[in-house]
C-alpha positions in Angstrom: 145.6 91.9 305.5 143.6 91.8 302.3 141.7 89.0 303.8 139.5 88.3 300.8 142.4 88.0 298.4 144.5 86.2 301.1 141.8 83.5 301.5 141.7 82.8 297.8 145.5 82.7 297.4 145.9 80.3 300.4 143.3 78.1 298.8 145.4 77.9 295.7 148.5 77.1 297.7 146.7 74.2 299.4 145.8 72.9 296.0 149.5 73.2 294.8 150.6 71.0 297.6 148.6 68.2 296.1 150.6 68.1 292.8 152.7 65.0 292.5 153.8 65.8 289.0 153.9 68.9 286.7 152.9 68.3 283.1 151.6 70.8 280.6 148.1 70.0 281.8 149.0 70.9 285.4 150.8 74.1 284.4 147.8 75.3 282.3 145.5 74.5 285.3 147.7 76.5 287.6 147.8 79.5 285.3 144.1 79.4 284.8 143.4 79.3 288.5 145.8 82.2 289.2 144.2 84.3 286.4 140.8 83.6 287.8 141.7 84.6 291.4 143.3 87.8 290.1 140.3 88.8 288.1 137.9 87.9 290.9 140.0 90.1 293.2 139.6 93.1 290.9 143.2 93.2 289.9 144.0 94.9 286.6 144.0 92.6 283.5 147.5 93.7 282.5 148.8 92.7 286.0 147.0 89.4 285.8 148.4 88.7 282.3 151.9 89.6 283.4 152.1 87.4 286.4 150.5 84.4 284.5 153.0 84.7 281.7 156.0 84.9 284.1 154.7 81.9 286.1 154.1 79.8 283.0 157.6 80.6 281.7 159.3 79.7 284.9 157.2 76.5 285.5 158.1 75.3 282.0 161.8 75.8 282.7 161.8 74.0 286.1 164.1 71.1 286.7 162.7 68.6 289.3 164.6 66.6 291.8 163.5 64.0 294.3 164.3 66.3 297.2 161.6 68.9 296.5 158.0 68.1 295.6 156.4 69.8 292.5 153.8 71.5 294.8 156.6 73.2 296.8 158.3 74.4 293.7 155.1 75.8 292.3 154.4 77.6 295.6 157.8 79.1 295.6 157.5 80.4 292.0 154.1 81.9 292.6 155.2 83.5 295.9 158.3 85.1 294.2 156.2 86.4 291.3 153.7 88.0 293.7 156.6 89.8 295.3 157.9 90.9 291.9 154.4 92.2 290.9 154.2 94.4 294.0 157.5 95.9 293.1 160.3 97.4 295.1 159.3 99.9 297.8 159.6 103.6 297.3 161.5 106.0 299.6 161.1 109.5 301.0 163.7 112.0 299.7 165.2 114.0 302.5 167.8 115.9 300.4 166.1 119.2 300.9 166.3 121.2 304.2 163.5 121.2 305.2 162.2 118.2 303.3 158.7 118.4 302.0 156.0 115.8 301.5 152.9 116.9 299.6 150.0 114.5 300.3 147.5 114.2 297.5 144.3 112.1 296.9 140.6 112.2 296.8 138.3 112.7 299.8 137.6 109.6 301.9 141.0 108.0 301.2 142.4 108.8 304.6 144.8 111.5 303.4 144.5 113.8 306.5 144.9 111.0 309.0 147.7 109.5 307.0 149.5 112.8 307.0 149.5 112.7 310.8 150.6 109.0 310.8 153.6 109.9 308.6 154.6 112.8 311.0 154.3 110.4 314.0 156.3 107.7 312.1 159.3 109.9 311.3 159.2 111.7 314.7 159.3 108.4 316.6 161.4 106.2 314.4 163.9 108.6 312.7 164.0 111.5 315.1 162.7 114.0 312.6 161.1 117.2 313.6 158.0 117.5 311.4 155.4 120.2 311.0 151.9 119.4 309.7 150.3 121.9 307.3 146.6 122.2 306.6 146.4 123.3 303.0 142.9 121.9 302.4 141.1 125.2 302.6 137.9 124.0 300.9 137.0 121.6 303.7 137.4 123.4 307.1 136.9 120.1 308.9 140.1 118.8 307.4 142.1 121.6 309.0 140.4 121.1 312.4 141.0 117.4 312.2 144.7 117.8 311.3 145.2 120.3 314.1 143.7 117.9 316.6 145.9 115.1 315.3 148.9 117.3 315.5 148.2 118.1 319.1 147.7 114.4 319.9 151.3 113.6 318.7 152.8 116.9 319.9 153.7 118.2 316.4 153.5 121.8 315.3 150.5 122.7 313.0 150.2 125.6 310.5 147.5 126.7 308.1 146.2 129.7 306.2 143.1 130.6 304.2 145.1 130.3 301.0 146.8 127.0 300.2 149.8 128.8 298.6 150.3 131.0 301.7 149.9 128.0 303.9 152.7 126.2 302.0 154.9 129.2 301.9 154.3 130.1 305.6 155.0 126.6 306.7 158.4 126.5 305.0 159.4 129.8 306.6 158.2 128.6 310.0 160.1 125.3 309.6 163.3 127.0 308.8 162.9 129.4 311.7 162.1 126.7 314.2 164.4 124.0 313.0 161.8 121.6 311.7 163.3 119.3 309.1 160.1 117.8 307.6 157.1 119.7 306.3 154.0 117.5 305.5 151.4 119.3 303.4 147.8 118.0 303.5 146.3 119.3 300.2 142.7 119.6 299.2 140.7 116.6 298.1 137.5 116.0 296.2 134.9 113.3 296.1 136.3 112.6 292.6 139.2 113.7 290.4 138.3 117.0 288.7 140.1 119.7 286.7 140.0 122.3 289.5 141.7 119.9 291.9 144.4 118.9 289.5 145.1 122.5 288.4 145.6 123.5 292.1 148.0 120.7 292.7 149.9 121.5 289.5 150.3 125.1 290.5 151.5 124.1 294.0 154.0 121.6 292.5 155.3 124.1 289.9 155.8 126.8 292.5 157.3 124.9 295.4 158.8 121.8 293.6 158.4 119.3 296.5 160.7 116.3 296.2 158.0 114.0 297.6 154.5 113.9 296.1 152.7 111.0 297.8 149.3 109.7 296.6 147.0 108.3 299.3 144.6 105.6 298.0 141.9 103.5 299.8 142.7 99.8 299.3 139.0 99.1 299.1 138.8 100.9 295.7 140.2 97.9 293.8 141.7 98.5 290.4 139.6 101.8 290.2 142.6 103.1 292.3 144.8 102.8 289.2 142.5 105.2 287.3 142.7 107.7 290.1 146.5 107.3 290.3 146.9 107.9 286.5 144.9 111.1 286.7 147.2 112.5 289.5 150.4 111.0 287.8 149.6 112.8 284.5 149.3 116.1 286.5 152.2 116.0 288.9 155.3 113.7 289.2 154.1 111.2 291.9 157.1 109.8 293.8 155.1 107.2 295.8 151.8 105.9 297.1 150.3 104.9 300.4 147.4 102.3 300.6 145.1 102.8 303.5 142.8 100.2 305.1 145.2 97.5 304.1 144.2 95.5 307.2 140.7 95.1 305.9 139.0 92.7 303.6 140.0 94.4 300.4 140.3 92.2 297.3 143.8 93.2 296.3 143.1 95.2 293.2 144.8 98.4 294.3 147.9 96.7 295.8 148.6 94.4 292.9 147.7 96.7 290.1 149.2 100.0 291.1 152.9 99.4 290.3 152.2 97.5 287.1 149.8 100.0 285.7 151.3 103.3 286.8 154.9 102.6 287.8 154.3 104.4 291.1 156.0 102.6 294.0 154.3 101.9 297.4 156.0 103.6 300.3 153.7 102.9 303.3 150.6 100.8 304.2 147.9 102.0 306.6 147.0 99.0 308.7 144.6 100.4 311.3 142.8 103.5 312.6 145.3 104.4 315.4 148.0 106.9 314.7 150.8 104.3 315.0 149.1 101.9 312.5 151.5 102.7 309.6 153.9 100.2 308.2 156.8 100.7 305.8 156.0 98.7 302.7 158.0 95.6 302.2 156.7 93.4 299.3 158.2 90.1 300.7 156.7 90.5 304.1 153.3 91.5 302.6 153.2 88.4 300.4 154.3 86.1 303.3 151.4 87.3 305.4 148.9 87.0 302.5 149.9 83.4 301.8 150.0 82.4 305.5 153.7 82.3 306.1 153.5 85.1 308.7 155.8 88.0 309.5 157.8 87.4 312.6 160.1 90.4 311.9 157.0 92.7 311.7 155.6 91.2 314.9 158.9 91.9 316.7 158.8 95.5 315.4 155.4 96.0 316.8 156.4 94.6 320.2 159.5 96.9 320.3 157.5 100.0 319.1 155.0 99.7 322.0 156.1 100.4 325.5 155.2 97.1 327.1 156.5 96.2 330.5 158.4 93.1 329.6 159.4 92.6 333.2 155.8 92.1 334.1 155.6 88.4 333.4 152.4 86.4 333.8 152.5 83.7 336.4 153.9 80.4 335.2 151.5 78.3 337.4 148.1 78.0 335.9 146.5 78.2 339.4 147.8 81.8 339.7 146.0 82.9 336.6 143.0 85.1 337.2 141.1 87.9 335.5 143.7 90.5 336.8 146.4 88.8 334.8 144.0 88.2 331.9 143.1 92.0 331.9 146.7 93.1 332.0 147.6 90.8 329.1 144.7 91.9 327.1 145.6 95.6 327.5 149.2 95.0 326.5 148.2 93.1 323.4 145.7 95.8 322.3 148.5 98.3 322.3 150.0 96.5 319.3 146.9 96.8 317.1 144.1 94.5 316.0 144.6 91.0 317.3 143.7 89.3 314.0 146.4 91.4 312.3 149.0 90.4 314.9 148.2 86.7 314.8 148.4 86.8 311.0 152.1 87.5 311.5 152.5 84.1 313.1 153.5 81.5 310.4 150.7 79.1 309.8 148.1 80.8 312.0 145.8 81.8 309.2 145.6 78.1 308.1 144.3 77.0 311.4 140.5 77.5 311.2 139.9 76.6 314.8 142.3 79.4 315.9 140.9 81.9 313.4 137.3 81.4 314.7 138.3 82.3 318.2 139.9 85.6 317.4 137.8 88.6 318.6 137.6 91.9 316.8 138.2 95.3 318.4 134.6 95.8 319.5 134.5 92.4 321.1 137.8 93.1 322.9 136.3 96.2 324.4 133.2 94.3 325.6 135.4 91.7 327.2 137.4 94.4 328.9 134.2 96.1 330.1 133.0 92.8 331.7 136.3 92.3 333.6 136.3 96.0 334.7 132.8 95.6 336.1 134.0 92.8 338.4 135.2 93.7 341.9 138.9 93.2 342.7 138.0 90.1 344.7 135.9 88.7 341.8 138.8 89.1 339.4 141.1 87.3 341.7 138.6 84.5 342.5 136.2 84.1 339.5 134.7 81.0 341.2 132.8 83.2 343.7 130.8 84.8 340.8 127.2 83.6 341.4 123.9 84.5 339.6 123.4 87.8 341.5 127.0 88.9 340.8 126.6 88.0 337.1 123.5 90.3 336.9 125.4 93.1 338.5 128.5 92.6 336.2 126.3 92.5 333.0 124.4 95.6 334.0 127.6 97.5 334.9 129.4 96.5 331.6 126.4 97.0 329.3 126.5 93.4 328.3 124.2 90.4 328.7 124.3 87.7 331.4 124.9 85.3 328.5 128.1 87.2 327.6 129.3 87.1 331.2 128.7 83.4 331.3 130.5 82.9 328.0 133.6 84.8 329.2 133.6 82.8 332.5 133.2 79.5 330.6 136.0 80.4 328.2 138.3 81.5 331.0 137.8 78.0 332.6 138.4 76.3 329.2 141.6 78.2 328.7 142.8 77.3 332.2 142.1 73.6 331.4 143.7 73.9 328.0 147.0 75.4 329.2 147.0 73.1 332.2 147.1 70.1 329.9 149.7 71.9 327.8 148.3 70.6 324.6 145.1 70.8 322.6 143.2 67.5 322.1 142.7 66.6 318.5 139.3 67.9 317.3 138.7 69.9 320.5 136.3 72.8 319.8 137.2 76.0 321.5 134.4 78.4 322.5 134.0 81.8 320.7 134.7 85.1 322.5 131.4 86.8 323.5 129.8 88.9 320.9 127.2 91.6 321.6 125.6 94.7 320.2 127.3 98.0 320.7 
């Protein structure tokens, strides 16, 4: 989650822990470091200035006791101000029947996919009956994409050659069929232009939706605030959604948006899959960024995915084999990117040894391919896999013999590690196999 920004912030927090006292010199140093990290992370100058002023005021007013170290107090202050800067989350207004969400944004922000994610979110979590509407008539692929997404989540889809007729027709269909949520995917452009804004203004003036949601790519940095301002000056934005929040964005969009525009965040896109949408919670976001984890979010992911909790792995290490490994891998993958899940565990991101062994999604697929290329007997008894079997497995999985060897070696290392029930200090764990796709 905002890995680039997160790494810089965690570096500051490690530095804070070294403070044994807090004089004007230390306070000025802290404020300088925070300002530098914010500017390097493409966060708006006004947002950087605000948080530095708030932190400096609070640090100057701190009263110290022998029970809490200065470093801990500084960390708590910075954490709380990061939460305040993100602002309180926005909400969806369901007072109308049916309720309408008009999705706006420029092309490439993930607006169409996010429309389907919202439909899936409210259908599965709040028992809403949504209908998806393709009102982007300028890009035919957008309507086709939304229709396929609607089919995948079993949600009705409606469109028309005219965006106004699409909007009007969807409202009539929703009332007739008892759909209580209408999600309108409007037209986008490669950039904000007058034609786009005029169309949105006319749609808003005619239909008066209670929810105008701006979709922004987190990778845009503080440029996102300029885009948001253009839309905000045209229609009354009620909230925003940041996509690609699970990537290596620098934090500009997230920590600038509320301060510069006043538009609250409602959801975060945290992956490509349709279920990878999280309700925005500033405290939980900051906790994950600074390495404190998010156990509540992890439990939600576990409860959202239909995992067979009765299917427990064997307790004896001797009974572990590639069948149990494959089953565990598949259940974990249902919950999203492994790195994102592990970041929810408090302290995980601070353990470099553990971070280095986390595979990405492509690597996970290759690992699964290797195991699927094994016979049932080989998965149960990996020790029988000799050179000729390795050649067959690598050929069948589209990987190299080296990758097969790496997985077998790592499997044995994990068995030894869990058998000893503890990691030896300084023990270097092997990386997961990496290969070309």
